[in-house]
MIDOSE-1310 file (N, C-alpha, C; in nm, 2 decimals, decimal comma, always signed):
residues 106
mini	-1,73/-3,45/+20,39/-1,79/-3,30/+20,36/-1,64/-3,21/+20,33; -1,63/-3,14/+20,24/-1,53/-3,08/+20,21/-1,55/-2,92/+20,27; -1,41/-2,89/+20,34/-1,40/-2,76/+20,37/-1,31/-2,69/+20,32; -1,37/-2,56/+20,25/-1,27/-2,49/+20,16/-1,27/-2,35/+20,22
evde	-1,16/-2,30/+20,27/-1,12/-2,16/+20,34/-1,10/-2,08/+20,22; -1,13/-1,97/+20,20/-1,11/-1,86/+20,09/-1,08/-1,71/+20,17; -0,96/-1,68/+20,12/-0,89/-1,57/+20,16/-0,95/-1,47/+20,09; -1,02/-1,36/+20,18/-1,08/-1,26/+20,10/-1,02/-1,14/+20,02
ktin	-0,89/-1,14/+20,06/-0,80/-1,05/+19,97/-0,76/-1,11/+19,88; -0,75/-1,21/+19,85/-0,74/-1,32/+19,74/-0,85/-1,32/+19,61; -0,97/-1,31/+19,67/-1,11/-1,32/+19,59/-1,09/-1,16/+19,55; -1,08/-1,06/+19,65/-1,10/-0,92/+19,57/-0,98/-0,87/+19,49
tmle	-0,86/-0,94/+19,50/-0,77/-0,92/+19,41/-0,81/-1,00/+19,24; -0,86/-1,11/+19,24/-0,89/-1,17/+19,13/-1,03/-1,09/+19,09; -1,11/-1,06/+19,14/-1,23/-0,98/+19,11/-1,18/-0,86/+19,05; -1,09/-0,79/+19,11/-1,06/-0,65/+19,07/-0,96/-0,67/+18,94
kain	-0,89/-0,76/+18,92/-0,81/-0,84/+18,78/-0,91/-0,85/+18,68; -1,04/-0,92/+18,70/-1,12/-0,97/+18,60/-1,21/-0,83/+18,55; -1,24/-0,76/+18,66/-1,32/-0,61/+18,61/-1,23/-0,55/+18,52; -1,09/-0,53/+18,58/-0,98/-0,45/+18,49/-0,96/-0,50/+18,35
drvd	-0,95/-0,64/+18,32/-0,93/-0,68/+18,22/-1,07/-0,68/+18,13; -1,18/-0,69/+18,17/-1,30/-0,66/+18,09/-1,31/-0,51/+18,03; -1,29/-0,42/+18,15/-1,29/-0,28/+18,10/-1,19/-0,26/+17,97; -1,04/-0,30/+18,01/-0,95/-0,28/+17,90/-1,01/-0,34/+17,76
evvk	-1,06/-0,44/+17,77/-1,12/-0,50/+17,65/-1,22/-0,40/+17,58; -1,30/-0,36/+17,64/-1,42/-0,30/+17,60/-1,37/-0,15/+17,56; -1,27/-0,08/+17,62/-1,20/+0,04/+17,57/-1,15/+0,01/+17,44; -1,10/-0,11/+17,42/-1,02/-0,13/+17,31/-1,10/-0,16/+17,20
skyf	-1,22/-0,20/+17,21/-1,34/-0,23/+17,09/-1,36/-0,10/+17,03; -1,38/-0,12/+16,91/-1,39/-0,01/+16,80/-1,54/+0,02/+16,79; -1,60/+0,14/+16,78/-1,73/+0,14/+16,74/-1,74/+0,11/+16,59; -1,64/+0,21/+16,50/-1,65/+0,20/+16,36/-1,53/+0,10/+16,32
lsyn	-1,53/+0,07/+16,21/-1,43/+0,00/+16,13/-1,41/+0,07/+16,01; -1,28/+0,08/+15,96/-1,25/+0,12/+15,85/-1,27/+0,01/+15,73; -1,25/+0,03/+15,60/-1,27/-0,08/+15,51/-1,14/-0,16/+15,52; -1,02/-0,15/+15,56/-0,92/-0,23/+15,58/-0,94/-0,32/+15,70
elae	-0,98/-0,25/+15,81/-1,00/-0,31/+15,92/-1,12/-0,41/+15,93; -1,21/-0,38/+15,85/-1,35/-0,47/+15,79/-1,27/-0,59/+15,78; -1,19/-0,59/+15,63/-1,12/-0,68/+15,58/-1,05/-0,77/+15,65; -0,97/-0,70/+15,74/-0,91/-0,80/+15,82/-0,98/-0,84/+15,95
ylni	-1,09/-0,79/+16,02/-1,16/-0,84/+16,09/-1,25/-0,97/+16,01; -1,29/-0,97/+15,91/-1,38/-1,06/+15,83/-1,26/-1,18/+15,77; -1,14/-1,14/+15,77/-1,07/-1,21/+15,68/-1,11/-1,24/+15,55; -1,16/-1,14/+15,49/-1,20/-1,17/+15,33/-1,14/-1,01/+15,28
skpi	-1,13/-1,03/+15,14/-1,08/-0,92/+15,05/-1,19/-0,79/+15,04; -1,13/-0,69/+15,03/-1,20/-0,56/+15,00/-1,31/-0,60/+14,88; -1,28/-0,65/+14,78/-1,39/-0,68/+14,65/-1,48/-0,74/+14,70; -1,46/-0,87/+14,82/-1,59/-0,96/+14,84/-1,66/-0,89/+14,95
iedr	-1,61/-0,81/+15,01/-1,68/-0,70/+15,09/-1,79/-0,61/+15,02; -1,72/-0,57/+14,91/-1,79/-0,46/+14,81/-1,91/-0,57/+14,74; -1,88/-0,67/+14,69/-1,94/-0,75/+14,59/-2,05/-0,83/+14,65; -2,02/-0,88/+14,79/-2,13/-0,96/+14,84/-2,20/-0,92/+14,97
likn	-2,13/-0,81/+15,03/-2,16/-0,77/+15,15/-2,26/-0,62/+15,14; -2,17/-0,54/+15,09/-2,24/-0,41/+15,06/-2,35/-0,39/+14,95; -2,32/-0,49/+14,84/-2,43/-0,52/+14,77/-2,56/-0,57/+14,80; -2,54/-0,62/+14,90/-2,65/-0,72/+14,93/-2,72/-0,65/+15,08
glry	-2,66/-0,53/+15,11/-2,72/-0,46/+15,21/-2,67/-0,42/+15,33; -2,52/-0,44/+15,33/-2,44/-0,42/+15,47/-2,44/-0,24/+15,47; -2,48/-0,20/+15,56/-2,48/-0,06/+15,59/-2,35/-0,02/+15,60; -2,30/+0,11/+15,56/-2,17/+0,19/+15,57/-2,21/+0,32/+15,57
ykvg	-2,11/+0,40/+15,63/-2,13/+0,54/+15,63/-1,99/+0,61/+15,56; -2,05/+0,71/+15,49/-1,92/+0,77/+15,43/-1,89/+0,91/+15,47; -1,74/+0,91/+15,50/-1,71/+1,04/+15,58/-1,61/+1,09/+15,47; -1,64/+1,18/+15,37/-1,54/+1,21/+15,27/-1,54/+1,11/+15,16
skyl	-1,42/+1,06/+15,13/-1,41/+0,94/+15,05/-1,36/+0,81/+15,16; -1,41/+0,81/+15,27/-1,38/+0,70/+15,35/-1,50/+0,64/+15,38; -1,50/+0,50/+15,38/-1,61/+0,43/+15,42/-1,59/+0,38/+15,55; -1,71/+0,38/+15,63/-1,70/+0,35/+15,76/-1,82/+0,24/+15,81
fkkd	-1,77/+0,11/+15,90/-1,88/+0,02/+15,90/-1,90/+0,01/+16,07; -2,01/+0,00/+16,10/-2,04/+0,00/+16,25/-2,02/-0,15/+16,28; -1,93/-0,19/+16,36/-1,92/-0,35/+16,40/-2,02/-0,40/+16,45; -2,11/-0,37/+16,53/-2,22/-0,42/+16,56/-2,34/-0,45/+16,44
evdn	-2,33/-0,35/+16,37/-2,41/-0,37/+16,24/-2,37/-0,49/+16,14; -2,24/-0,51/+16,14/-2,15/-0,59/+16,05/-2,17/-0,74/+16,12; -2,18/-0,73/+16,24/-2,20/-0,89/+16,31/-2,34/-0,93/+16,30; -2,44/-0,83/+16,31/-2,58/-0,85/+16,31/-2,61/-0,90/+16,17
flde	-2,54/-0,81/+16,04/-2,58/-0,85/+15,90/-2,52/-0,99/+15,88; -2,40/-1,05/+15,92/-2,32/-1,18/+15,90/-2,40/-1,25/+15,99; -2,48/-1,24/+16,07/-2,57/-1,35/+16,18/-2,69/-1,36/+16,11; -2,74/-1,27/+16,03/-2,88/-1,28/+15,95/-2,82/-1,38/+15,82
vtan	-2,72/-1,35/+15,79/-2,67/-1,44/+15,64/-2,65/-1,56/+15,67; -2,57/-1,60/+15,76/-2,53/-1,74/+15,80/-2,63/-1,81/+15,87; -2,72/-1,76/+15,92/-2,85/-1,82/+15,98/-2,92/-1,93/+15,87; -2,93/-1,84/+15,76/-2,97/-1,91/+15,62/-2,90/-2,02/+15,56
mdst	-2,79/-2,03/+15,60/-2,68/-2,14/+15,53/-2,69/-2,26/+15,60; -2,67/-2,36/+15,51/-2,65/-2,49/+15,57/-2,53/-2,55/+15,50; -2,52/-2,71/+15,56/-2,39/-2,75/+15,50/-2,37/-2,75/+15,35; -2,49/-2,73/+15,27/-2,47/-2,74/+15,12/-2,48/-2,60/+15,08
nnnl	-2,53/-2,53/+15,12/-2,54/-2,39/+15,08/-2,45/-2,27/+15,20; -2,33/-2,27/+15,19/-2,26/-2,22/+15,30/-2,14/-2,12/+15,23; -2,17/-2,11/+15,12/-2,06/-2,00/+15,04/-2,08/-1,87/+15,02; -2,02/-1,78/+15,09/-2,03/-1,63/+15,08/-2,01/-1,57/+14,95
kffn	-1,95/-1,63/+14,87/-1,91/-1,60/+14,73/-2,05/-1,59/+14,66; -2,13/-1,68/+14,68/-2,26/-1,72/+14,61/-2,37/-1,63/+14,68; -2,34/-1,57/+14,77/-2,46/-1,49/+14,87/-2,52/-1,38/+14,80; -2,65/-1,41/+14,76/-2,73/-1,28/+14,70/-2,84/-1,26/+14,76
rvkg	-2,85/-1,16/+14,83/-2,97/-1,12/+14,92/-3,09/-1,00/+14,84; -3,00/-0,90/+14,77/-3,09/-0,82/+14,69/-3,16/-0,90/+14,57; -3,26/-0,89/+14,54/-3,34/-0,90/+14,41/-3,29/-0,84/+14,30; -3,27/-0,94/+14,21/-3,23/-0,89/+14,08/-3,07/-0,86/+14,07
yasg	-2,99/-0,88/+14,16/-2,86/-0,87/+14,15/-2,77/-0,98/+14,09; -2,85/-1,12/+14,09/-2,77/-1,23/+14,04/-2,81/-1,20/+13,88; -2,91/-1,15/+13,84/-2,94/-1,12/+13,70/-2,87/-0,98/+13,62; -2,81/-0,91/+13,72/-2,76/-0,79/+13,71/-2,85/-0,68/+13,66
kl	-2,99/-0,69/+13,74/-3,07/-0,60/+13,72/-3,07/-0,47/+13,84; -2,98/-0,44/+13,89/-3,00/-0,35/+13,98/-3,00/-0,19/+13,94
């Protein structure tokens, strides 16, 4: 049998650090992403975002001339897109969700 002694002060210090780290992470997370932030977040170019994501239903919010994207909506949209991809159909460049888009009939 193994007998492990735990120092309560050490455990409290570890828990406090873990909680503070998580709070810092939540505080730093953004609700909205700008076009440039979205491009950096997804590691794809702005033209691909417009041509393959926005034209296929990715929601955006316009404030003046600025486009904003809700981070959770971006994540959900991409989860839906990638859920339908497989090893032979996995290129976002060829993704077309909106009917008529591939034939130019929008």
